[in-house]
N, C-alpha and C positions, 0 to 999 in steps of 0.2 A: 685423617679425615678433615677436609677443609670446611665443610658445611655442618652446622649444628643440626643434629638429627631430632626433628620435631620438638626441640626445646632450645633454650639458651642457658646452658648450665653454668657457664663461667664467663669471666671477663672477655668481652668482644666475641662471645659465642663459641669459640673453639680454641684449641691450643696454638693455632697460628695467628690468632687475633684478626681474622679476616673480616669480621662484622657481617658475615653471610648467614642467612637463614634458609631452611628448606621450605618455609611457608610462603604462600603466595600473598600478594598485596591485597588490601581491601579497596573496594571501589569508591567508597565515600566514608568520611570519618564521623563517628558518633561516640559521645562520651558514655561508656558503659557504667563507670563509677569513678569516684575519686575518694581518697582516704588520707587523712592527716596522720602520718606515721611518726614524724620527728619534728623537732624545731630546727634541725640542721639540714643542709642541702643533701638531697638524695642523689647519689652518683649513678651507679649501674646496678640493676637488680639481676637475680638469676631466676630462671623458670625451668621446672622439670617437665617431663613429657606429658604429665597429666594436668598441667596448667597451674600448679601451685607456684606462687611467687615468693621468693625469699629476698627480704630487703633489710639492710642495716640501718640503724638509727643511733641516736646519742646514748641509748641505754640497752642496746642489744640487737637481736635479730627477730624478725617477725615472719611467720609463714601465713600467707594470705590466699584464700580461694580466688583464683583468677577470674571465675565467672561472676561471682557475687561481690567481691571485695571484702568479704567477711574474714576476720582473723581466725586461723586454725589453731595456732599456738604461738607463744613467744618465749624467747630465752633471754634472760636478763644478764647484762654484764656491767662492770664498774666503769666502763669507758666507751668511747664512741666506736662504732663500726661503720666503715664507709663502703664496704663491698663484701659480697658473699659468693662462695663457690658451691655448687651442687655437683657431687660426683655421681653420674648416672649409674655406673656399674655397681657401686657399693651403696647407693642411696644415702650417702653421708652429706652433711652440710658443714662447711668450714667457715668459721666466723673469726676474722682478724680484728683486733681492737687496738686503739691508740696507746694503751698501756703495755704493749709489747707481747700480747698473748694471742695464740691461735687456738680456738676451740674447735673440736670435732663433735658434731651432734648426729644422732640417728634421725630417722624420718619423722619421729614424734617430738623432736626437740630435746631429747635427753642427752646430757653431756656424756661423751665417751672418754675423752682425754683432753688435755690442754698442754700446749708447748709454748715455752717462753723464749723470746728473742730480745736482743738489744735494739731499740728503735721501734718504729711503727711498721708492722708487717703488711705486705701486700696480700690481696686475695690470692690463694695458691692456684697455680696451674696444675691440673691433675691428669695423669695419663690413664689409659684404659686398664693398666695393671694396678692402678691405685697409688702410684708414687706422686708425691707432692713436691712442687718447686715454688718457693716463695722468696721474696727479697725483703731485707731490712738493712742492718749494718753488713750483712753477708747474704749470699744466696744460700739458702738452706734446702737440703733434700731430705724428706721424711718418708717413712713407709706408712702403711695404713694404720699402724698402731701408734703413730706419733713418735717413733724412734728416729733419732738423727742418723742418717747414713753418711753424709759429708756436708761440708760447708765451704764456701769460697768467699774470702774477704773482698768487699766492694769499696773501691775508692770513690768518694762522693756519695750522693744519695740517689736511690732508685724509687720512683713513685708508682711504678706499674708492674704487673705480673710479668714474669719472663715468658717469651714465646718459644715454641718448639719448631724445629724444621719439619718439612713434610714427612720425612721418614722417622720423625720423633727421636732422632739420635743426637741433635745439637740444640743447645739452649742459647737464646739470644736475649740480651737486655741492654738498655741504655742508661747512662748515669749523668748526674749533674756535672761531672768532670768533663763532659763532652765526648766521652768514649762510648762506642758500641762494642759490646763484648760477645764472643762466641766461646762456649764451653762444651766439652763432651759430657757424657752422662756419668763420668767418674770425677768430675770437677776440675779437669785439666783445661787451661785456657788454650784455645786453638789460635785465636787472633783477636785483635782489637782495631778499631778504626776511629780516628780522631775527627770529629765534626767541628764546625766553627762556633758552636754554642752548646749549652747544656741540652741534654735529651730529657724532656719531661714527659712526653707522651709514650704510648706503648709501641713496641716493635710489631710489625705485621709482615708475615711471610707469604709470598705468592705461590701459586701452583707450580711455577717454574723454579722455585727455590730462591727467588730474589728477596732480599731483606730490605724492608722499608722503615725509615726512621726520620723523624722531623726534629730539628733543633730550634732553640729559642730565637735564632736570628731569622726564622721564616724560611729555612731551606729544607726541602724534602730530599733525602738521600736514598738511592737505590744501590745496594751492594750485591755482589755475587757471593756464593757460599764460601769463598776463600777470603772475603773481606776486601775485595777490590771494588772501587767505585765504578758502577755502570753508568750512572747519570745523576744529575741533581737538578732540582727545580726551585726557583726562588719565588715565593708567594709575595703578595702585596702587604702582608702583615705577619704577625706571629702565629705559628701553628701550635695550638695548645693541646691537641689530641691526635690520635692516630688515624690512618686512612681505613676505608673499607675497600676490599679487593673483590672483584667479580671473577666469574669462572673464565672469562676471556682476558684476564689480566689487566682490566681497567682499574684505575685508582681514583678514589673519591675522598676528598678531605676539605675541611673548612679552615678559615683563618679569621682573626679578629678584624680583618678589613671588610668582613661581611660577605666574602665570596665563598661559594662551594665550588671547588675546582674538580674537573675531570681530566685525568691524564691517561694517555695510552701507555703500553708497556715499554715504550722508548723514552718516556718522560715528556712527551709533547702535549701541550694543552689542547684538548678537544673542545672544551667549552668551560664557561664559568657562569654561575648563577648568583646574582646579587640579592642577598636576603634583607639588606637594609639595616642590619645590626650585626654585632660580632657573633661568630660561631665558635663556641668553646667546647663542643662535644664531637665525638666520633660518629659518623653516619652508620646506619644499618641498611642492609641490602636484602631484598626479598628474592625468591627463586625466579620470579618473572621480571627481574631487573629494575624494580622500583626502589628508589633511594629515599630513606627517611633521615631527616636531621632536624635539630632544634636550633633556634636562634635565641639570643639574649633577651629579645623582646617577648618571649613566651610563645612563639609560634612553632608548631610542628609542621614541617614541609614534607610533601611527597612529590618527588620529581620523576619524570619519565627518563628512560635511558639517554634521550637526546638533550636532556637538560631543561626541557619545558616543564612547567608546573602542572601537576596532576590535581592536587588539592592542598588546602592548608587547614589547620585547626588551631584556633587561638585559645590558649589556656588562660590568658589574662594573668599570667604569673611569670616570673623570671625563670628561665630554663638554662641549665648548662650540663644536664645529664645526657648520657648516651641513650638513644631510643633502643629498646629491646623488643624483639619480635617473638611472640609465643604461639602456642597451638591455636589454630583457627585464624592466624594472622593478627591476633590482638597485639597492640602496641602499648608498651609501658614506658612512661617517661616520668622522671622525678623532678620536682621543682626545688628552687633554692630555699623555699620556706618549709620543706619537708613534706609536701603534699605529693602523693603518688596518683597518677592518672592512668586509666586503662581505656584505650580507644579502639573501637572495632567497627564492624559493619552496623548500619542502622537496624 
């Protein structure tokens, strides 16, 4: 499934990291509430189908009522958590922390188990069967009980969750060594592709199976499912995050040159929108084709499919988190000072 079903349960919305939502856009922005959650930057939150928001902080995980902004529960950890995964089928919450631990919680915030890795774990990618895939010093595969099924040693460092192919049979991830890797579900390497720079952002997989990855030299790569280069596009600055992918295979991504780029499935630029400051986040895409992204200056933008501005919302705060779209079209963005904003219809 390429579109998150009435929620945004995990990093970039789904296992393909498409950044798509099944929710429609809002016509005008209105601040529903804001909440100081942390003293650290909030990256990307998770939202379940009932609108509960799960957010990581410097001391654990918080569950927040998406309508009111009131805290439902918290789970304390000894170190920072930068991202959370909600498993829809099992209603489990997975909380990775900087001291090398992955916690599994139930829907009330009770700890079920903990798994230890070397390094800092990414938020896991979770399949409909409940299998977990996360990266640290290795790519780890766990079952729903937290038991290790297999691991794959990773050269370099991986900063984002692995992506799955459309048929959920192949895992993709990029590394600081500049390689894009493809593994089968038994941990066997199928291929790798060498980019011109380190891969820091997430891999995104299109409906046609194309694998998209950006390197630190500002190049976006499109590969086929055998690891062959289909095309590449050079942006005017560094690409710090991954693209959003539409149902018609359009790609949208930002760069620190201040541009939000729109490319077609052949890698040709359709348009670019200049935000006036660097873009360090991945965009989010609604079911009616409206694109949300944040700029370093603290502005949340909504763009029409043709690249024209629909509306803006100024948080008056520095933003580098990915906008997340929840039930009813509510938009959640986290600020660099740890404030979480919920923006919806007036």
